[in-house]
N, C-alpha and C positions, 0 to 999 in steps of 0.2 A: 527491226521496227517496221510495222506495216503502215502504209500510207493511208491517211484518213480520207475516205471517200466523201465527197460533198453531197449532202442530201437536201432536197427541196421538199418542204412539207406543203401539201396541196389539199384543197377541198375538192371532192369529186361530185359532180352533179350531172343530171341527165336532161337531154333535150332529144325528143324523138327516140331513136334507138342508139344514139351515140352517148359516150361518156366524155365529159369535158372536165378540165381542172383549172383552178385559179389558185395561185400561191396564197397560203394562209395569211401571210403578212399584208395582203391587200383586202382581206375580208374583215368587215366590222362585226357582222352578225348574220344569223340565218333565222328568218322569221316565217311564221305561217302566213298564208294569204290574208290580207286585211283590206277593208274598204279604202279606196283612194279617191281623191278629188280630181276629176278630169280637168285638163287645161286646154283651152282653145288655141288654135294656131300653132300647134307643135307637130313635130314629125309623127307619123302614124305609129311608130314603135314606142313613142312616149305615151304611156297609158295614163299618167297623171302624177300626183304627188301624195305623199303620206307625211304625217307628223310623227316621226320616230324619236321618242325620248327628247322632244323639244327641238329636233332638227327637221326642217322641211326637206324631204328627200324625193327627188324625181324617181319614178318607177319606169323601167325599160322592159319591154317584152322581148326577151332574147330570141324567141322563136320568130317573131315578126322582123326583128333586126337582121336575122340571118336568112330571111325569106323562106322559112319553113311553114308548113301548114298549121293554121291555128287549131287549138283544141280547147275543150272546156277545162277549167281548173278542177283539180281533184284534191283529195285529202293529202296527197303527197306534194302538191304544188308548193313551192317555197319562194320567198324573196331573199336573195343573198345580197346584203349591202356590201358594197366595195368602194374603194377610193380610186377614182380614175382622174388623172390629170388634176389632182388636188381637190376633187369634188366628190362628196358622198352620193352614191347612186344605188338604187335598188334594182336588182336584175330578177325578173320572173323566170323561174326554171321549173321543169316538170318534177324534179325530185332532187334532194341533196342526199348523197349516199354515204360517203366515207371521208375520212381524213387519211391520207397516205403519205409515206415518205418515198420520194422518187430519187434515185441516184442521178445526179446531174449528167454524168457521162452516158446515161441510157437514153437521154432525150435526143431524138433524131430530128433533122430538119423536116418541115412539112412537105408532103408530096405535092405535086402540081395541083391536083384536085382531091379534096377530102370530102367525100359524101356530097352534101349540097351547100356546105358552109364555105363562103369565099375564103380562099387561101390567105388573103391579107389579114384576116382576124386570127390566124393560127401561128403560134410561136414555134410549135414542134409537136411531135407525137411520141408516145412512150408505149412500148409493148411490155406488159407485165402479166406473166402466166398466159392465160388465153384471152386477156382483155387488151383493148387498144384505147388509150386515153389521148384526148386532143387537148394540148395546152393552149389556152387562149392568150392572145396578146392584148391585154386590157386597154392599153393606150390606143389600139386600133379599133376596138369595139365601139368606142365613142371618139370621134375625131375632135380636134380642138374647136371646130365650128359647132359641133353638136353640144359640147360642154358650154360654150359661150351662149348658145341658145337656151340651154337649161338654166344657166345662171340668171338669165333675164326674165325667167318666169315670175310673174306677179301672182301672189296667192292671196 
């Protein structure tokens, strides 16, 4: 009898030249870019809010959150809605590419420095064929304080 390997299903998205993943069970939807309402006195990476199927959802620019260079939105730019610390949040990414199954035992701990993204946001890395995927630690992408600030947004 063969032992069942544990698989993690992830959404793959792109920021700059790197490929990142988020577990599918954290993802609500993947949306095209849409107009959002700017909110004063929020962190610079909070771009505003959208009304997504009746839910007011804060929009976070992941490039800005990770300290990457800003770029113009393109046809490929997407908003990935995720649940972080019990709150729905939209993440602006350069492109959403694939859904993959990753074997849990192939996830390696994050190296000390991965590109330009702070290691605290990274849960691990996976090498698959010639590709390197960075697994995001969603609860670190937005801290408890960030979530508290987002929950206090008046629209």
